[in-house]
N, C-alpha and C positions, 0 to 999 in steps of 0.2 A: 178601698174606696168607701166613703161614707154614704149612708142613705140620705137623700136630700128631700127637704120640704119644697114643694113647688114654689117658684119665685113669688107669684102673686099671693098665694096662700100664706106664705111666710110673712109678708107685709100685713095682711089682714089679721093674722093671728096676733102679731105684736100690737097692732092698733087696738084691737078689742081688749087684750089683756092689760094694756098699759094705760088706757085713758082713765080708768076709774080713780086713780090716785094722782092725778096730774099736779096737784098742789103740794104733794108730799114726795119729793124726789127720792128720798132714801127708801121709801116703801114701794117703789115701782116694781111690779112683778118682772118687768123686762130686765131688772138688775142681773138676772141669771146669765145674760149675754155679756156681762161686763164685770167679771169678778176680779180681774187682775189689774185694772186700770182705773184712774180717776174718771169721773163721768161728768159730761156737760149735758144738761137738759135745756133745750131751747124751746120756748113756746111762742108761736107767732101771733097769737090772739086773733086768729082768723084773717090776718093780712097776708097778701102775696109777697114773697121775698123777691125784691127786684134785682136785676143784673144790668150789665152794660148794654144789653139789647133793648132795655126799656127806655123810653124817652127821658124819664126823670130818674135815672138809676141811682143818683146820689141821695135820693130820698129813701132812707132806710125804712124797712118795715119795723113797726113797734113790736116788742116782744118782752119775754121774761127769760132770764137765765138763772139756772141753779147749778152750782158747782159742788160736786160730791166727791170726797176722798175715796180711795179704794177700800177703806175700812167702813164706808157707808155714812160718814159724817158730812152733813150739809155745811160747807164752809162759806158759801155765799149764795144769797137769794136776791137777785137784782131785778126789780119789778119794772124798770124802765130801760131795757136794753134795746139797742137798734141793731138790725141784721140786714145784710144784703149778700148776694152771691158775688164772689170775687173771681178774678182771673181774666185774662184776655182770650187765650185759646182754651185754657182748661175749663172755662165755664160751659163749653160744649160737650164735655164728657158726661156720661150718665151720672156719675157721682160728683156732686158739686162741692166746691170749697166755699167758705163763708168768711166775711169780715164782720166782726162784732164790735160795737161801741157801747161801753157801759156809761151809765149816768154819772157814776163817781169812780175815780181812780181806785184800782184794787190790784194787789200783787198776785194775779192769777198764776204766774209762773214762779212764785216764791221769791222774787227779787224786788225790783223797783215797782212802785205803783204806776198804773197806766190805765187809760180808758179803751184804747184800740188794740185788738188782737186779731190774728188770722187763724182760721181753721183750714189746714191743707188736707185735701182729699188724697193726694198722691196716687191718683188712678192709674197713670202710666207705669207704675211700679208695684206689681202684685206682691212683691216681697217687702215693700214699704221701707226700703233701705236707702234709696237714692237721695231723697231730700234730707233724710236724717243724717246720713254720713257726711254729706257735703256741708251742711250747716255746722255739724260737730267739728269737722276739720277746720272750717273757717273760724270758728270760735277759738280753737286751740292756736291757730296761726296768729290771731289778733291778741291773744293773751288777755290781760286786763287793760291794755293800752288803748284799744279801739272797741267801739260797739259792734257786737255781732248778735243777731237775734237768737234768743234762747228757744229751744224746741223741745217739747215734751209730748208723749203720746196720751191720748184720751179716747174714751168711747163717747160717741155722740148720739143723742136722741133729739129729734125734731118733732114736736107735737106728739110725743110719746112713742114715736116710731124709731126703732133702732136704725142708725145710719152707718154704723161700722167704726173702724179704726181710723182715727184722725190725728193730726199733729196740731197742737196749740202752739202758736209761734208769735213772738213779739212783732209788732208793726214797726216799719222803718219811718221814724218821725223825729222831729226836733222836740225834745223834752228831757227833763231830768231822768237819768237812768237809761236813756237811749242815746241819741246823738245830741250832746249837750253843746249848743251853739251859744257863743257870746251874745249879749244884748247889743242892740244897735239903735240908732236914731235915723230919722229921715235925712239928717244933715251929714251922715257918714257916707263916704263913697266906698271905701274898702270895708266890706261887710262879710260876716260869715254866711254860708249858704249850703244847701243840699241840691245837687243836680243829678238827674237821672237820664241816661241815654235811653230813649224810647221811640223807635221809629213808627210805632202805632199811635203816637200822641195826636196826630192830625185827625184821626178817625174818632177819637173820643168826644170831641166837640164839647168839652166841659167848660163851663164858664169859669174864668179866672186862671186857666192854664196858660202859662207863658213858656214858649220854647224858641230856640234858635237853631238854624241849620249849620252844620259843620261837617263837611265830607259826605261820602256816600258808602252804601253797603250793597253787595251783590247777593246777600242772603235774604233780605226782606223786600224784594221787588214786587210791586203790586200790579204792574201793567205789562209784564212780560218783557220789559226792556233789559232785564238783567242787573238793574241797579235801583236804588232808592235813597232818598235823603236820610242822613243820620240826624236825628232830632235830639236836642238836649233840653229837657224839661226842667225848669226851676221849681223844685218841690217846696223849698223853703228859702227865703220867706215868700209868701204870696202877696198879691196886690192888696188883699184884705188886711194883711198884717203890716202894710205900710211900704211895700216895695215900690220905689220910684223908678222912673224911666232911666235916670242916670245910673242907678244901682243895677238895673237890669243890664245896661250897656257895659258896666264894669264887670259883671259876672261873665258875660259873653266874651269880653276882651280877655279876661283871665284864662278861660278855657282855651281860647284860640291861641294865646301865647304858649301854653303848654304843648299843644299839638304842633305849632310851628317850630318849637325848639327841637322836636324830634325830626320833623321834616328837614330842618337845616343841619341835622346831626350835631346840635349844640348841647352836649350832655351837661355841661356846667349850668346852663340856663335852666334846663329841665329839672335838675336836682335842687335848684334854688326855689322852684315853684311847686314841686311835687314831693310828697313823702315816699321815698323809694321803696322802703320795706313794704308798705301797704300796697304799692303798685305791683311789686313782684308777687306778693302773697295772693292778691286777687287773681292775677293771671295765671299763676302756677296752678291754682285750683281749677280755674276755668279750662286751662289747657289740658290738665290731667283728666278732667271729666269730659273733655271735648264738647263743651257746652255751646251748642249752636246759637242759643238765645243771646249769648254774650257777644255775638257779632253785631248786634244792633239794638238790644233791649236789656232791661234789668241790670244795667251797669250804673252803679251808684258811686258818687264822689262828693266829698264835702270839705269845707273849711270850718273848723271849730272856732278859731280865733280870727279877728279882723285882719291880722297881718300874718296868719299862719300859712302852712303849706297845704296843698290839696291832698286829701287822704282818699284813697280808693277803697270802695266797699260801702256798706257791708255786702257780702255775697248773697245772692238771691236767685231763685228760679232755676231749678235743675230738671224740669220735666223732660225737656228734649236734650238729653246729654248722653254720654257714653256710647257714641257712634250709632245711635239708634233712636228712631221715633217709637211711639207706642205701637206695640204689636201684641198678639195674643200668645205668642210663644217666644222663647229666647231667640235672639238673632245671633246666629253663629257666623254670619257673613259680615265681619267687621274688620276694619284695618286699624292697626296700632301705629301706623306711620303718620306722623304729623304732616308730612308733605302733601298728603291727599285731602286734608281737611283741617285747615289752620286759620281760623278767624279771618276768612277771606274779606269779610265786610268791616272788620275792626282793625285798623292799621296800627294803633298805638303800640301793641305788644310786639308786632313784627318789626316796627321801626326801632323800638327799644333794643331788641335783640341784635339788630344790625349794627349797633354801636359797640365797639370793643369794650367800653366801660360797662355798658348795659349787660352784655352777655356775661362778662366776668362776675358782676354782682349777682345776676340771676342764678348762675351756676353755683356760686358760693352759698347763697342763701338756700337754694334748693337742697343741696347735700347736707348742710349744717343745721338747717331749721325745718324746712318743709318736709323732706323725705322721712325723717324719724317720726314726725307727728303723723303723717299719712299712714305709715306702717303700724304705728301704735293704735290709731283710731280704727283701722280695719280689723285688727284683732279684737278690739272692744266691740265692734259692730257684730262680729260673729256671736259673741256672748249675748249681746242685746237681742239679736234675732231669735236665739234659742229661748231666751227668757219670755219673749212675747209671741212665740210662734202660734199658740192657740188662738189668741186674739186676732192675729194677722190672717189665719185661716178662716176664722169666722167672717171677717170682712170679705175675703175672697169668695166664700160661699154665697154671700149676699150679692156681690156686685159682678161676679164673673160667671156665675152658673148659667146665665143665659147664653154664654158664648162657648163654654167648654164643659165637658162631662165631669171631669175630675179636677176640681179647683185646688185640692191639696197638692196634686202633682204640678199644677201651674205655679203655685207658690214656691215649691221646692226647686223646680226647674229654673225659675227666674233667679232665685237665690244662688244656685250653683253657677249659673251663667255670670251673674254679677261678680261673684268672688273670683271666678276664673279671669274675667275681664280685668279686674283690678290688679291681680297678680301679674298678668302679662303686661299690663300698662306700666307697672313698677319696673319690671325687667327691661322694658323698652327704654324707660327713662334712665335707668342705671347705665345702660350701654351707651346711650347717645342723647342725653337730655337736651331738649329744644332744638334738635337737628331738623333741618329742612330737607 
């Protein structure tokens, strides 16, 4: 057990020792807490960082971003960066996630240039593996054929204060290097689009948000009725981009036709409308992870071409997954049986598996494509954890020491639990994949 610096004193120490060189990121004394990872330094310039709880939460705080390699080289100094707190439920955790918007596009993740990025706090996962492994698996599933957010670990400092271990992740948006949609005009009826299932959409009250209702969920009920509307938000294109009423109706009709094909057990119509490989990949990962959020939230789908098929993904949001909510200790009381917890609110996957053609294709792709990738990425995740364990434990010491005495033990216990869960989940799938 390590000797701990009291929580408040820890923050004060970092603040005092880090502020003197705020303009020279590579010379921050606080660099000692981040020797193995690239570092993001965010300065808020005295502004409060807004969240969805604020009346004008889309108005980002102005700030400055400096990105430093693990070797100490300042790769980017962006003086006009915008910052806000991200997340629907995760924004209530003590450790906040952030969305950043650069003034100019830059390849922060070493690939395509972009302005928008996310900083995931991964607070419900003390071992910091849940989000990382899920997005890594998703990326391998998609190969180079479909967009999947790239994820990389960084150390984060906000106003010179160490915030811990974070994940820098691509934003889900329509642009080159991410979801590349065909151009369209206001005269086109059949248009490319991005739609997100989000049953929280009605609460956001954001100007310019367009959504339609299609079905119900019994996972995200808000009034104790046991059900809530499933809402489909049109993320791209937005009204400000030229989306017309007729184009909105077209998108709504297209998604409705996909769902109705399943309800009518019309597999032929469904496969003419939907990219089956992407559909199976998305739900295999969701099912394997037992991701509750995917019963009514964070389910993305898009059409790249005006006359193309609907592609499911990219995968996103794995905070509430693996048969457990956030807790301070590993949850050993969990079920591996799909019958007890299977996307009750999201019917598409269940309807697909109820079709002989759907079940056959799902089983074939699972054993030939999905399972080998899952097993490989789990092995790699073990190596990844060992390589970053010291940074992960520093994060735990910062954010969980107010709850538990031994934060190192918390990290190790959660890691052991997670690997045990994944092993048993694989065994379950091998015996009877997708069984009810």
